C-alpha positions in Angstrom: -24.4 -33.8 -4.5 -24.4 -31.3 -7.9 -27.3 -28.1 -7.8 -30.5 -30.0 -9.4 -33.3 -28.3 -11.6 -37.4 -29.5 -10.9 -40.1 -27.5 -13.7 -43.3 -27.6 -12.5 -46.6 -25.9 -14.2 -49.9 -25.5 -11.5 -52.5 -24.0 -13.4 -51.8 -20.8 -16.0 -48.3 -20.3 -13.8 -45.2 -22.0 -14.4 -42.8 -22.2 -12.0 -39.2 -22.7 -12.9 -37.2 -23.6 -9.8 -33.4 -24.6 -9.4 -32.3 -25.4 -5.5 -28.8 -26.6 -4.5 -29.2 -29.5 -2.0 -26.0 -30.4 0.0 -25.2 -33.8 2.1 -29.4 -34.2 1.7 -30.7 -31.0 3.3 -32.2 -28.6 0.6 -30.5 -25.0 0.8 -32.4 -22.4 -0.7 -29.4 -20.2 -0.5 -29.3 -20.9 -4.8 -32.6 -20.8 -6.2 -34.1 -18.8 -9.1 -38.0 -18.9 -9.6 -39.9 -17.6 -12.6 -43.4 -17.4 -13.3 -45.2 -17.9 -17.0 -48.4 -17.1 -18.7 -48.7 -17.0 -22.7 -51.9 -16.2 -24.9 -52.5 -15.9 -28.4 -55.5 -14.8 -30.5 -55.8 -15.2 -34.6 -58.3 -15.2 -37.3 -57.3 -18.5 -38.4 -55.4 -20.4 -36.0 -54.1 -23.4 -38.0 -51.9 -20.5 -39.8 -50.8 -18.1 -37.2 -47.7 -17.1 -37.9 -46.0 -16.8 -34.0 -44.4 -19.0 -31.9 -43.1 -18.7 -28.2 -42.3 -20.8 -25.2 -40.8 -20.4 -22.0 -38.0 -23.6 -21.3 -36.1 -25.0 -18.1 -34.8 -28.7 -17.7 -36.1 -30.8 -14.9 -32.4 -32.3 -14.5 -29.3 -30.2 -14.4 -25.7 -30.9 -13.3 -24.9 -27.1 -12.7 -26.9 -24.0 -12.4 -25.1 -23.1 -15.8 -28.0 -22.6 -18.3 -30.8 -21.1 -16.5 -34.4 -20.4 -17.7 -34.7 -19.1 -21.2 -38.2 -17.2 -22.7 -38.5 -17.0 -26.2 -40.5 -16.2 -29.3 -40.3 -15.8 -33.4 -42.4 -14.6 -36.0 -42.7 -14.6 -39.3 -42.8 -11.8 -41.3 -44.2 -13.9 -44.2 -47.9 -14.8 -44.9 -48.1 -18.4 -46.5 -48.1 -22.4 -45.4 -44.3 -22.3 -44.3 -44.6 -18.7 -42.3 -45.6 -21.2 -39.1 -42.8 -23.5 -39.8 -40.6 -21.3 -39.2 -41.5 -19.8 -36.3 -42.2 -23.3 -34.6 -38.2 -24.2 -35.5 -37.1 -21.6 -34.6 -38.3 -21.7 -31.2 -38.1 -25.3 -30.9 -34.5 -25.6 -32.8 -33.0 -23.0 -30.4 -34.2 -24.7 -27.1 -33.5 -27.9 -28.3 -29.6 -26.8 -29.1 -29.1 -24.3 -26.2 -29.6 -26.6 -23.4 -27.2 -29.1 -25.4 -24.7 -27.1 -25.3 -21.6 -27.5 -23.4 -21.3 -26.2 -19.8 -18.5 -24.4 -19.5 -19.4 -22.4 -22.3 -20.5 -18.7 -21.7 -23.9 -17.9 -21.9 -23.3 -15.2 -24.7 -21.0 -17.7 -26.8 -23.3 -20.3 -26.7 -26.1 -18.4 -27.5 -24.3 -17.0 -31.2 -23.3 -20.2 -31.7 -26.7 -22.0 -31.7 -28.2 -19.1 -33.3 -25.4 -18.8 -36.1 -25.9 -22.5 -36.8 -29.6 -22.4 -36.5 -29.6 -19.2 -39.2 -27.3 -21.1 -41.8 -29.6 -23.6 -41.8 -33.2 -21.8 -41.9 -30.8 -19.7 -44.6 -30.2 -23.0 -47.0 -33.7 -24.3 -46.7 -35.4 -21.6 -48.1 -33.6 -21.1 -51.7 -35.4 -24.2 -51.9 -39.1 -23.0 -51.3 -40.8 -21.3 -53.9 -43.7 -18.5 -52.0 -42.2 -18.8 -48.6 -39.2 -18.8 -46.6 -37.8 -19.7 -43.3 -37.5 -16.7 -41.9 -38.3 -15.0 -38.8 -37.8 -12.0 -36.1 -36.2 -13.8 -33.4 -36.2 -12.7 -29.5 -34.8 -14.4 -26.7 -33.5 -13.8 -22.4 -31.9 -16.4 -20.7 -32.3 -16.0 -16.8 -28.9 -17.1 -15.0 -28.5 -15.9 -11.1 -29.5 -12.2 -10.7 -28.8 -11.5 -14.6 -31.2 -11.3 -17.7 -29.3 -12.2 -21.5 -31.3 -10.8 -24.1 -30.7 -11.5 -27.9 -32.9 -9.9 -30.4 -32.9 -10.4 -34.2 -35.8 -8.6 -36.4 -39.6 -7.0 -35.5 -40.8 -9.0 -32.6 -40.0 -6.9 -29.2 -39.2 -7.1 -25.5 -40.3 -5.4 -22.5 -39.9 -5.0 -18.9 -42.4 -3.8 -16.5 -40.6 -2.6 -13.1 -43.7 -1.1 -10.8 -45.4 1.8 -12.7 -42.2 1.6 -15.4 -42.3 -0.2 -18.3 -39.3 -0.1 -20.9 -39.1 -1.0 -24.7 -35.5 -3.7 -24.4 -35.5 -4.4 -27.8 -35.6 -2.2 -31.0 -37.2 -2.6 -34.5 -35.0 -3.8 -37.3 -37.1 -2.7 -39.5 -36.7 -0.6 -42.7 -40.1 1.5 -44.4 -39.9 1.8 -48.5 -42.7 3.1 -49.6 -45.2 3.3 -47.4 -44.3 -0.2 -45.8 -42.4 -1.9 -43.4 -39.6 -4.7 -44.5 -37.3 -6.4 -41.8 -33.9 -5.5 -42.0 -32.4 -8.5 -39.6 -34.3 -11.1 -38.8 -33.4 -15.2 -38.5 -32.3 -16.6 -42.2 -32.4 -13.7 -44.1 -29.1 -13.7 -45.0 -25.7 -15.8 -44.4 -24.4 -13.3 -41.8 -26.9 -12.6 -38.7 -26.0 -9.7 -36.9 -27.6 -10.5 -33.0 -28.7 -7.2 -31.0 -27.1 -8.1 -27.3 -27.9 -6.7 -24.3 -27.4 -7.7 -20.6 -29.2 -5.9 -17.8 -29.6 -7.3 -13.7 -33.0 -8.6 -12.7 -34.9 -7.8 -9.4 -38.0 -9.8 -7.6 -41.3 -9.2 -9.4 -39.8 -7.8 -12.7 -42.3 -9.0 -15.8 -40.9 -9.1 -19.0 -43.7 -9.3 -22.0 -42.7 -10.6 -24.8 -44.7 -9.6 -28.3 -44.7 -9.5 -32.1 -44.6 -6.1 -34.5 -48.7 -6.9 -34.7 -49.4 -5.0 -32.0 -47.8 -1.6 -33.3 -50.7 1.1 -32.9 -53.1 -0.5 -30.8 -51.6 -0.8 -27.2 -49.4 1.4 -25.6 -46.9 1.3 -22.6 -49.4 2.7 -20.2 -51.7 -0.2 -20.9 -48.8 -3.0 -20.8 -48.9 -1.8 -16.9 -52.6 -1.7 -16.8 -53.9 -4.6 -17.6 -50.8 -6.7 -15.9 -51.0 -4.8 -13.0 -54.8 -5.8 -12.4 -54.2 -9.3 -12.8 -50.6 -10.0 -11.3 -51.7 -13.4 -9.6 -52.6 -15.1 -13.1 -50.4 -14.5 -15.6 -52.0 -16.7 -18.0 -55.3 -14.4 -17.5 -53.2 -10.4 -18.0 -52.1 -12.4 -21.3 -55.4 -13.2 -22.1 -56.7 -9.5 -21.8 -53.7 -7.9 -23.8 -55.2 -9.4 -26.3 -59.0 -8.8 -25.8 -57.9 -5.6 -26.0 -55.4 -5.6 -28.7 -58.0 -7.1 -30.9 -60.6 -4.7 -30.0 -58.1 -1.9 -30.7 -57.1 -2.9 -34.2 -61.1 -3.4 -35.2 -61.8 0.2 -33.9 -58.6 1.4 -36.1 -60.1 -0.9 -39.0 -56.4 -2.3 -39.0 -58.1 -5.7 -39.9 -57.9 -9.0 -38.4 -54.8 -10.1 -37.0 -52.9 -12.2 -35.6 -51.6 -11.1 -31.7 -49.3 -12.7 -29.2 -48.5 -12.5 -25.8 -46.1 -14.1 -23.2 -44.8 -12.4 -19.5 -42.3 -14.3 -17.5 -42.2 -13.0 -14.2 -39.4 -13.3 -11.7 -40.2 -14.4 -8.9 -37.0 -14.9 -6.8 -33.4 -14.6 -7.8 -30.4 -16.6 -7.0 -28.8 -15.8 -3.5 -25.2 -16.1 -2.3 -23.3 -15.4 0.4 -20.7 -12.5 0.6 -17.6 -14.5 -0.4 -19.4 -16.4 -3.0 -20.4 -13.0 -4.7 -17.1 -12.0 -4.8 -15.8 -15.2 -6.9 -18.8 -17.3 -8.0 -20.8 -14.4 -9.4 -18.5 -13.2 -11.3 -17.2 -16.9 -12.2 -21.4 -17.3 -13.6 -21.7 -20.7 -11.3 -18.5 -22.1 -11.0 -16.7 -23.4 -7.6 -14.6 -21.1 -5.5 -11.3 -19.8 -6.6 -8.6 -22.2 -5.4 -6.2 -20.2 -2.2 -2.8 -20.7 -2.3 -0.4 -23.6 -3.1 3.1 -24.2 -2.7 5.0 -28.0 -3.5 3.5 -30.6 -2.1 0.1 -29.7 -1.5 -3.4 -31.5 -2.7 -5.9 -30.0 -4.4 -9.3 -32.3 -5.8 -6.6 -34.9 -5.0 -3.8 -33.7 -7.6 -0.3 -33.0 -6.3 1.5 -30.0 -6.8 5.0 -30.8 -8.2 5.9 -27.5 -8.8 4.7 -23.9 -8.9 5.1 -23.2 -12.6 4.0 -19.5 -12.9 3.1 -16.6 -10.1 1.8 -13.6 -11.1 -0.9 -10.9 -10.1 -3.5 -12.5 -12.1 -2.8 -16.1 -12.5 -1.2 -18.9 -10.5 0.5 -22.2 -13.2 0.9 -24.9 -11.1 2.8 -28.7 -12.8 0.8 -31.6 -10.7 0.8 -35.5 -10.9 -3.0 -37.2 -10.9 -1.4 -40.3 -8.8 -4.7 -42.5 -9.7 -3.1 -42.2 -14.1 0.1 -41.1 -13.0 -0.5 -38.6 -15.7 1.1 -34.9 -15.4 -1.1 -31.7 -15.9 -0.9 -28.0 -16.4 -3.1 -26.6 -13.5 -4.5 -22.8 -14.3 -6.3 -21.2 -12.0 -6.9 -17.2 -10.3 -4.7 -15.4 -8.4 -6.7 -15.0 -5.3 -5.9 -11.5 -4.9 -7.5 -10.9 -8.2 -8.9 -7.7 -7.7 -12.7 -8.6 -8.7 -13.3 -5.9 -11.3 -10.4 -6.4 -12.9 -11.2 -7.6 -17.0 -8.9 -10.5 -16.9 -11.3 -11.7 -14.3 -14.2 -12.1 -17.2 -11.8 -13.1 -19.4 -10.4 -16.3 -17.5 -14.2 -18.0 -17.2 -14.3 -18.6 -20.9 -10.6 -18.8 -21.7 -11.2 -22.7 -21.0 -13.6 -22.7 -24.0 -11.7 -20.7 -26.7 -8.9 -23.0 -26.3 -11.4 -26.0 -26.7 -13.0 -24.7 -29.8 -9.0 -25.1 -32.1 -8.1 -28.3 -33.0 -4.3 -28.2 -33.5 -0.9 -30.1 -33.6 0.5 -27.1 -32.8 -1.5 -26.1 -30.3 -1.7 -27.7 -26.6 -4.9 -28.6 -25.7 -7.5 -28.7 -23.0 -7.4 -32.0 -20.8 -10.2 -34.0 -19.6 -10.7 -34.0 -15.6 -10.6 -37.4 -14.1 -12.8 -35.8 -11.0 -15.0 -33.9 -10.2 -13.9 -30.2 -9.5 -14.8 -28.9 -6.0 -12.4 -25.1 -7.2 -12.4 -23.3 -10.0 -9.5 -24.0 -12.8 -8.7 -26.0 -15.7 -6.5 -28.8 -17.0 -4.0 -28.6 -19.6 -2.1 -31.3 -21.2 1.4 -31.4 -20.1 4.5 -31.0 -22.2 7.8 -31.8 -22.1 10.1 -29.9 -23.4 11.4 -25.6 -23.8 10.1 -22.2 -24.2 11.4 -20.8 -27.7 13.5 -18.2 -26.0 15.6 -21.2 -23.5 15.6 -23.1 -26.4 17.4 -20.9 -28.2 20.2 -20.0 -25.5 20.7 -23.5 -25.3 21.2 -24.0 -29.1 22.4 -20.3 -30.6 23.9 -22.0 -33.7 21.0 -23.5 -34.7 20.4 -23.5 -39.0 18.7 -21.0 -40.4 16.6 -23.4 -42.1 15.9 -24.7 -39.0 15.0 -21.8 -37.6 12.6 -20.8 -40.8 11.4 -24.5 -40.6 10.0 -23.2 -36.7 8.6 -20.0 -38.0 6.0 -22.0 -40.1 4.8 -24.4 -37.3 3.9 -21.2 -35.3 2.0 -19.5 -38.6 0.2 -22.5 -38.5 -0.8 -22.1 -35.2 -1.5 -18.6 -35.4 -3.2 -19.4 -38.7 -5.7 -22.7 -37.2 -6.7 -19.4 -34.1 -7.7 -17.1 -37.0 -9.7 -19.8 -38.6 -11.5 -20.7 -35.3 -12.8 -16.5 -34.8 -10.3 -15.6 -32.1 -7.1 -13.6 -31.4 -4.6 -14.6 -29.4 -3.2 -10.9 -28.7 -0.4 -11.8 -26.8 1.5 -13.2 -28.7 5.7 -13.2 -28.0 8.8 -15.5 -27.4 7.5 -16.9 -24.5 4.2 -18.3 -26.1 5.3 -21.2 -27.9 7.3 -24.2 -26.2 9.1 -26.6 -28.2 8.9 -30.4 -27.3 11.5 -33.5 -27.1 10.9 -34.2 -30.8 12.1 -30.2 -32.3 8.1 -29.9 -32.5 6.7 -26.1 -31.7 3.4 -25.8 -29.4 1.5 -22.5 -28.4 1.1 -23.4 -25.1 -0.1 -19.4 -23.5 -3.6 -18.2 -24.1 -3.5 -15.4 -21.8 -5.1 -12.7 -24.0 -7.2 -14.9 -26.5 -11.1 -13.5 -27.3 -13.2 -14.4 -29.9 -13.3 -11.7 -32.3 -16.9 -11.4 -33.8 -18.2 -11.3 -29.5 -16.1 -9.5 -28.2 -15.8 -5.8 -28.8 -13.4 -3.3 -29.4 -13.1 -2.1 -26.2 -12.9 -5.1 -23.8 -10.2 -6.1 -26.9 -8.0 -3.4 -25.5 -8.8 -3.4 -21.8 -8.3 -7.0 -21.5 -4.3 -6.7 -23.4 -3.8 -3.5 -21.3 -4.8 -4.6 -18.4 -2.1 -8.1 -19.0 -0.1 -5.9 -19.9 2.2 -5.0 -23.4 4.9 -6.3 -24.9 7.5 -5.5 -27.3 5.2 -7.9 -30.2 2.3 -5.7 -29.7 1.0 -4.2 -32.6 1.1 -0.2 -32.5 -2.6 0.3 -32.5 -2.6 -1.5 -29.1 -0.9 1.5 -27.7 -3.1 3.8 -29.7 -6.5 2.7 -28.6 -7.3 1.8 -32.4 -9.1 -1.1 -34.0 -7.8 -4.4 -33.4 -8.5 -7.8 -34.8 -6.8 -10.2 -37.2 -3.7 -8.4 -38.5 -2.7 -7.2 -35.5 -1.9 -11.0 -34.9 -0.1 -10.6 -38.2 2.2 -7.9 -36.8 3.1 -9.7 -33.9 3.7 -12.8 -35.5 5.4 -10.9 -38.1 7.8 -9.5 -35.2 8.2 -12.7 -33.5 9.5 -14.1 -36.7 12.1 -11.1 -37.4 13.5 -11.7 -34.2 13.5 -15.6 -34.3 15.9 -15.6 -37.8 17.6 -12.3 -36.4 18.1 -14.6 -33.4 22.3 -14.8 -33.2 25.8 -13.9 -30.9 26.3 -10.5 -29.9 28.7 -9.8 -27.0 28.5 -11.5 -23.8 24.4 -13.7 -25.0 22.7 -14.3 -27.8 19.4 -12.4 -28.5 17.1 -11.6 -31.4 16.8 -8.1 -32.9 13.5 -5.7 -33.9 11.6 -5.1 -37.0 12.3 -1.0 -35.2 14.3 0.6 -33.7 11.6 2.3 -31.3 10.1 -0.3 -29.1 7.0 -1.0 -30.1 4.9 -0.8 -26.8 6.4 2.9 -26.6 4.0 4.2 -29.3 1.9 6.8 -27.6 1.2 9.3 -30.8 0.6 9.4 -34.5 3.6 10.9 -35.2 5.9 8.3 -33.6 4.0 5.9 -35.2 4.4 8.3 -38.4 8.3 7.8 -37.7 8.3 4.1 -37.4 11.1 3.2 -40.3 11.8 -0.8 -41.3 14.9 -2.0 -41.2 15.4 -4.9 -43.6 15.6 -8.1 -42.1 18.6 -9.1 -45.1 20.9 -6.4 -43.4 20.9 -8.3 -40.6 21.0 -12.5 -41.8 21.9 -12.0 -45.7 20.9 -15.5 -46.3 17.4 -14.3 -46.3 15.2 -14.1 -49.4 14.2 -10.4 -50.8 10.7 -11.8 -50.8 10.6 -13.0 -47.8 12.2 -9.6 -46.2 9.0 -8.2 -48.4 6.6 -9.9 -46.7 8.0 -8.8 -43.1 7.8 -5.9 -44.2 4.0 -5.4 -45.8 3.2 -7.8 -42.1 4.9 -5.3 -40.0 3.5 -2.1 -41.7 2.5 0.5 -38.7 -0.3 1.1 -40.1 -3.0 -1.6 -39.9 -4.8 -1.2 -43.6 -1.3 -2.3 -45.3 -0.4 -5.6 -43.8 -2.1 -8.7 -45.8 -5.5 -9.1 -45.6 -5.2 -12.6 -45.3 -2.5 -14.7 -42.9 -2.2 -17.1 -45.9 -0.8 -14.6 -47.9 1.6 -14.1 -46.0 2.3 -17.6 -45.4 3.0 -17.9 -49.2 6.5 -16.3 -48.9 7.8 -18.8 -46.1 7.5 -22.0 -47.8 10.4 -23.3 -48.9 11.9 -21.9 -52.2 11.6 -23.9 -55.1 14.9 -23.9 -57.3 13.8 -24.7 -60.5 17.3 -26.2 -62.1 17.8 -26.1 -65.8 17.3 -30.1 -67.5 20.6 -31.6 -68.0 22.2 -31.8 -71.8 21.9 -35.4 -72.8 25.3 -36.7 -73.8 25.8 -36.1 -77.3 23.0 -33.8 -77.9 25.7 -30.9 -79.6 26.5 -33.6 -82.4 22.4 -33.9 -83.6 22.5 -31.1 -86.3 25.5 -32.5 -87.8 24.0 -36.3 -88.1 20.8 -34.6 -89.3 22.7 -32.6 -92.2 24.5 -36.0 -92.8 21.2 -37.8 -93.7 20.1 -34.7 -95.7 23.0 -35.2 -97.8 22.6 -38.9 -98.1 19.1 -38.5 -99.7 19.5 -36.4 -101.7 22.4 -38.3 -103.0 20.5 -41.0 -103.2 17.6 -39.3 -105.0 20.0 -37.4 -107.8 21.5 -40.3 -108.4 17.8 -41.9 -110.0 
């Protein structure tokens, strides 16, 4: 049976338990237990500006979501303030637990918060004397890790023993002695979210509060009060509210709203040694399948061909006997190092592919039955990889190759519009099906441009391996992004258009004499000189050659700002032909002259 969740609230303590049941027996190997307490005090409870919650669904097919603690606080003092904080908390919880199960935690939360931020920002434009702006902090508890997301001046502390550490920083700006939020939910069309991932231990306590406690309680006060009421977290929160109100009155801060929320980790999910090597890194996914050979079966699929076997992945062509359909099954190599950056990337690689919809990009197939091992299925497409197809059709026309280049641009453009960078565009990444349409089938280095850091992008690409089509910034540890894909795409188009017979076998040319994957210094990049494509293919138009030269600039900042600008140069040339002269059009001046003479003679005879 799949894992089941149950949530129960007894008195003042909320316990969230995840247990795995196998063959009717309850196993405590997979169990997460959290306890929580809450309290708030406000001079006018109906107009309080803060909202908080701890949530875990009662039934889940898999432990993909974990526990969730949220707090929101509006900086405004109006009737909309309460609605803003309430909407932020309730909207986030409802949307987060509705995201697809295979989404990575970081990506799922970012997607939900971006959508929620856009809605709040759009609604604020129609409100006078208020706005749906609120500071926001949430923590997702999954296995033995906590994922913290923060924007604004709400605060999250971790109390471990006698130590109290503030995990968040206040996103504020001080002007004229006043503090203004510089980052918050609904403040701007773009939301900059602070993210932190940290391990948790049994006994860790996390305190969620708002900026109102600034100047009232210190970290030592938190430790003292919580340690005195560690059994009853609700009572601990009540004592914190009481002490904060007393300190505010003594120091003349006036009546203000105070809210405190405590979450204690009572037990984390324990795993066996074998599961810790795979499942912990795969974030709750099934184990990696063993080595497979032709004729073997996996989850009812018959292995027909081992398409690719590398040190990182295994790709098989499989047949589903029930439906008669063929799929491409992709999984991780059993020998892959558990410290490889590729392992973490592979976990959400499937989600990246599902985000993009294009007739020029292969799609993930829905499995017809539950998975017992970790893999994902792609639609199987009859066809040849681009290099194999070109070797079989060496005399394909220039116009046909240019049409293939346009199809490749449409595929990459779809990735760009979905904030996905490919990082490994090469001839083997594309397949041509039986109808002559090109299809992007390789996603080994795809990453989310907004969520992945520069170091994550570089380490992933270097771990997989650079290709001759990679932009120079990869080898020089520079900034990478959409323009890096633009360089690789332009290099691939250059190679495709220059593909021809030279000697014993056909091959394509590269735009530089120096191999792109051998650039190791700024001096080597400065010596890169573009070889005009027209010198090798005279039929190439000057406009296309100039566009390729710009897209292939060694300097990232000199390339096109948008891929659409590069696509303009690949459009079919419009030949503007002069309209044909009508038959007899050269005699019309004579006819007009004759008519004028006749008219003058008639007028004179009168």
